[in-house]
C-alpha positions as MATLAB code, in Angstrom:
seq = 'MIKEKSSFSNQNILDWLKYFSKKAGLDIEKIKIIDISRKKKNLIPTIETHKRVLVLADAGNPNFFFDLWDYGLGDCDIWFKTGLTPDGNVNICKLSEMINTEITKPSVMLIINPNARSSYRIGIKNDNFSQGSVRYVASEIRSIIINKLHLDDQDTICIISGESIAVESAMIASEGTIIAVEYRKHDRAAMEENVNKFGLTNVAIVNDTSRVSMKDLPVPSLSFIVATEMFEEEVQNLLKINPQMKFVVYTLELDILSNILDIFKKYDISRTEVIQIAMSKLNNKNVFEAKPAPWIISGEVM';
ca = [
      -9.029    1.814   17.035;
     -10.910   -0.090   14.321;
     -14.683   -0.203   14.728;
     -16.205   -3.642   14.843;
     -19.262   -2.634   12.844;
     -19.926   -0.335    9.925;
     -22.196    2.678   10.412;
     -24.009    1.476    7.296;
     -26.012   -1.744    7.055;
     -26.022   -3.830    3.886;
     -29.464   -2.445    3.099;
     -28.212    1.143    3.587;
     -25.378    0.515    1.163;
     -27.681   -0.974   -1.448;
     -30.093    1.956   -1.071;
     -27.261    4.467   -1.497;
     -25.944    2.592   -4.517;
     -29.361    2.728   -6.167;
     -29.776    6.391   -5.197;
     -26.519    7.579   -6.765;
     -26.884    5.248   -9.740;
     -30.236    6.835  -10.528;
     -29.123   10.408   -9.823;
     -25.971   10.116  -11.948;
     -27.501    7.902  -14.621;
     -24.897    5.161  -14.096;
     -25.020    1.379  -14.209;
     -24.568   -0.044  -10.704;
     -21.840   -2.388  -11.938;
     -19.707    0.617  -12.922;
     -19.502    1.953   -9.348;
     -16.768    0.861   -6.916;
     -17.888    0.781   -3.262;
     -15.499    1.539   -0.395;
     -16.748    1.695    3.215;
     -14.287    3.605    5.404;
     -16.707    4.013    8.322;
     -15.638    0.690    9.868;
     -12.066    0.233    8.702;
      -9.484    2.599    7.250;
      -8.829    1.746    3.625;
      -6.589    3.080    0.881;
      -9.005    5.635   -0.517;
      -6.595    7.622   -2.691;
      -5.266    4.628   -4.688;
      -8.884    3.466   -5.128;
      -9.957    6.822   -6.573;
      -6.867    6.850   -8.800;
      -7.777    3.513  -10.383;
     -11.601    3.775  -10.577;
     -13.632    6.369  -12.445;
     -16.584    6.142  -10.035;
     -16.171    5.429   -6.328;
     -19.004    5.361   -3.779;
     -17.460    6.304   -0.427;
     -19.253    5.659    2.872;
     -17.645    7.651    5.664;
     -18.161    8.461    9.327;
     -17.317   11.607   11.285;
     -13.593   11.814   11.826;
     -10.686   13.276    9.874;
     -11.206   17.074    9.599;
      -8.745   17.186    6.682;
     -10.515   14.494    4.653;
     -11.243   16.610    1.552;
      -8.105   18.731    1.872;
      -5.920   15.587    1.782;
      -7.629   14.404   -1.424;
      -7.196   17.838   -2.987;
      -3.579   18.074   -1.832;
      -2.821   14.757   -3.557;
      -4.069   16.178   -6.854;
      -7.670   14.959   -7.000;
      -9.256   18.402   -6.881;
     -10.671   18.123  -10.415;
     -12.826   15.142   -9.467;
     -16.584   15.692   -9.402;
     -18.213   14.853   -6.080;
     -21.833   14.133   -5.257;
     -22.096   14.565   -1.495;
     -24.871   13.861    0.994;
     -25.049   13.253    4.757;
     -27.145   10.683    6.611;
     -27.626    6.945    6.743;
     -30.551    6.771    4.331;
     -30.859    8.450    0.917;
     -33.568   10.990    0.234;
     -33.908   14.441   -1.278;
     -31.375   16.303   -3.379;
     -27.606   15.866   -3.457;
     -24.850   18.502   -3.415;
     -22.768   18.355   -6.623;
     -19.469   20.227   -7.032;
     -15.723   19.855   -7.657;
     -13.761   18.192   -4.882;
     -11.536   21.291   -4.722;
     -14.580   23.288   -3.533;
     -14.899   21.119   -0.415;
     -11.393   21.425    1.041;
     -12.733   23.355    4.052;
     -15.625   20.955    4.667;
     -15.450   18.706    7.724;
     -17.382   15.444    7.919;
     -19.303   15.654   11.208;
     -21.812   12.832   10.701;
     -22.183    9.687    8.568;
     -21.874   10.765    4.946;
     -21.936    9.217    1.496;
     -20.280   10.563   -1.625;
     -19.902    9.533   -5.226;
     -16.478   10.639   -6.485;
     -16.056   10.713  -10.260;
     -12.464   10.829  -11.504;
     -12.252   11.386  -15.274;
      -8.481   10.800  -15.180;
      -8.626    7.440  -13.413;
      -6.367    4.641  -14.634;
      -7.961    1.270  -15.289;
      -5.330   -0.520  -13.198;
      -2.476    0.137  -10.810;
       0.844    0.606  -12.620;
       3.753   -1.195  -10.968;
       7.018    0.726  -10.825;
       6.476    4.197   -9.347;
       9.217    6.589  -10.421;
      11.702    7.320   -7.653;
      11.105   11.061   -8.032;
       7.567   10.522   -6.710;
       8.776    9.295   -3.326;
       9.706   11.509   -0.389;
      13.452   11.109   -0.292;
      14.518   11.769    3.283;
      17.578    9.652    4.086;
      16.478    6.794    1.834;
      17.930    5.744   -1.538;
      15.419    3.787   -3.568;
      15.941    0.830   -5.851;
      15.369    1.581   -9.549;
      11.710    1.439  -10.536;
      12.369   -1.266  -13.160;
      14.008   -3.532  -10.570;
      11.234   -2.771   -8.091;
       8.711   -3.949  -10.682;
      10.446   -7.330  -10.851;
      10.559   -7.597   -7.049;
       6.843   -6.830   -6.771;
       6.184   -9.475   -9.410;
       8.171  -12.039   -7.389;
       6.159  -11.295   -4.241;
       2.924  -12.531   -5.901;
       0.797  -10.337   -3.631;
      -2.928  -10.762   -3.132;
      -5.209   -7.941   -1.994;
      -5.594   -9.359    1.535;
      -1.992  -10.408    2.226;
      -0.039   -9.462    5.324;
       3.634   -8.953    4.506;
       6.635   -7.869    6.558;
       9.061   -5.644    4.642;
      12.443   -4.904    6.203;
      14.347   -1.818    5.002;
      12.433   -1.719    1.732;
      10.574    1.587    1.833;
       9.506    1.871   -1.803;
       8.614   -1.845   -1.890;
       6.381   -1.259    1.153;
       4.557    1.601   -0.586;
       3.829   -0.360   -3.763;
       2.908   -3.497   -1.803;
       0.420   -1.496    0.275;
      -1.328   -0.362   -2.897;
      -1.644   -3.923   -4.194;
      -2.517   -5.594   -0.859;
      -5.114   -2.907   -0.201;
      -7.203   -5.104    2.112;
      -4.170   -6.530    3.911;
      -1.436   -5.122    6.163;
       2.108   -4.070    5.367;
       4.483   -4.214    8.346;
       7.371   -1.873    7.490;
      10.448   -2.485    9.643;
      12.784    0.502    9.682;
      15.655    0.498   12.168;
      16.767    4.104   11.830;
      14.733    7.077   13.007;
      15.305    9.000    9.765;
      14.156    6.031    7.675;
      11.004    5.685    9.758;
      10.311    9.384    9.208;
      10.757    8.968    5.424;
       8.459    5.934    5.483;
       5.829    7.931    7.371;
       6.084   10.749    4.825;
       5.467    8.321    1.966;
       2.554    6.651    3.763;
       0.896   10.068    4.108;
       1.847   11.174    0.610;
       0.261    8.156   -1.079;
      -2.769    8.061    1.238;
      -2.023    4.596    2.620;
      -3.841    3.375    5.722;
      -2.673   -0.247    5.821;
       1.000    0.290    6.705;
       2.306   -0.277   10.243;
       5.819    1.099   10.840;
       7.878   -0.645   13.543;
      11.428   -0.404   14.886;
      12.469   -4.064   14.575;
      11.236   -7.666   14.233;
      11.056   -8.436   17.944;
       7.900   -9.911   19.433;
       7.396   -6.721   21.420;
       7.230   -4.665   18.216;
       5.093   -7.200   16.340;
       2.765   -8.480   19.075;
      -0.315   -6.393   18.238;
      -0.016   -6.795   14.465;
      -1.457   -9.422   12.097;
       0.803  -12.420   11.464;
       2.600  -12.044    8.124;
       2.746  -14.945    5.705;
       5.530  -13.429    3.605;
       8.578  -11.254    4.221;
      10.741   -9.140    1.962;
      14.175   -8.436    3.431;
      17.021   -6.217    2.282;
      19.741   -8.433    3.723;
      22.333   -7.063    6.154;
      24.419   -8.528    8.971;
      21.150   -8.772   10.934;
      19.629  -11.228    8.469;
      19.878  -14.350   10.658;
      18.300  -12.572   13.630;
      15.467  -11.379   11.388;
      14.865  -14.908   10.088;
      14.803  -16.279   13.645;
      12.319  -13.658   14.805;
      10.024  -14.069   11.800;
       9.972  -17.863   12.104;
       8.931  -17.499   15.757;
       5.995  -15.392   14.610;
       5.111  -17.696   11.705;
       6.933  -21.052   11.379;
       5.704  -21.301    7.771;
       7.021  -17.899    6.735;
       7.968  -17.389    3.097;
      10.977  -15.214    2.267;
      12.071  -12.983   -0.597;
      15.536  -11.528    0.009;
      17.405   -8.742   -1.791;
      21.163   -8.202   -1.784;
      23.860   -6.581   -3.884;
      26.769   -8.275   -2.108;
      28.206  -11.660   -3.054;
      29.401  -12.501    0.467;
      25.937  -11.765    1.878;
      24.422  -13.935   -0.882;
      26.495  -16.886    0.314;
      25.478  -16.172    3.899;
      21.782  -16.101    2.939;
      21.994  -19.551    1.391;
      23.781  -20.924    4.471;
      21.135  -19.465    6.786;
      18.342  -20.875    4.627;
      19.903  -24.310    4.978;
      20.382  -23.896    8.741;
      16.697  -23.100    9.310;
      15.305  -25.656    6.844;
      14.230  -23.003    4.366;
      14.097  -24.448    0.908;
      15.622  -22.203   -1.756;
      12.968  -21.941   -4.448;
      14.647  -19.449   -6.764;
      17.760  -17.285   -7.139;
      17.916  -14.666   -9.861;
      20.222  -11.771  -10.673;
      18.851   -8.675  -12.363;
      21.164   -6.868  -14.783;
      20.087   -3.545  -16.246;
      21.702   -0.753  -18.262;
      20.356    2.683  -19.137;
      21.284    5.025  -21.938;
      22.626    8.301  -20.544;
      22.626   11.780  -22.097;
      25.922   10.986  -23.854;
      24.328    7.998  -25.638;
      26.401    5.593  -23.576;
      24.850    2.667  -21.727;
      25.545    2.759  -17.988;
      25.327   -0.499  -16.075;
      23.210   -0.264  -12.930;
      23.795   -2.286   -9.738;
      22.784   -5.925  -10.336;
      21.025   -7.326   -7.265;
      20.277  -10.943   -6.423;
      16.736  -11.891   -5.465;
      16.500  -15.093   -3.417;
      13.160  -16.743   -2.660;
      12.594  -19.483   -0.101;
      10.035  -21.194    2.107;
      10.137  -23.601    5.021;
      10.371  -27.211    3.878;
];
């Protein structure tokens, strides 16, 4: 359950920002603030892409520090202190030294990551995902798909049978919600593994697009669908949830492509763009191998 109110007031946050800025000798503008006491947020991707993150946390997850260490952030420096108001000295150590520490009361920490990237890099290598029963689209093609989605940080998007797309979208729409529809039990398990692996807290995994499955979730404004024979049913269900839904559809099959265009016309969805992505890679025999060439179809209600 999401708390309605943060444990920290605006004044508390400002006081903590000044406290750590002074202690660490940092400019305030160089510190990223993330308050996870009120709402779960994607902490791991934030630490990965910011050198200095001020984290405001409440009592809760006993594996908080272990999960950060397990992801590979153990070399980060951490300045840790409990309480709602800053005073006195602060505990300074490596994050790896705190893996057995449990947060039992409101706490504030400055996490310094010397290896942070300045921005999120689109196109995670497939080897980084938990495989399970899922085969992932090539990272280069996924980069183009993510580009076509035009995601904002607060977007709510429904992604059907697109596990790796859901993971990357969750990192970009960090303040939004990703609704990941996975029909098969094994695919849902693989999706759950990846959500945990990448430290994502804004992904909701559901069985289908029915109102029963979607009723307690935010209304998506955009959907990404790997098209199958269920495509028309998915379009119907999504339009019931949001009559102004925008669609981005992926397929490798020509007959399904034709069917997509017919369904768009049937439901007054204007086709805004159709592209085909062709890609070849040089193998270890110095021969170019052609990869599957998917179509990406975009549309929105007229």
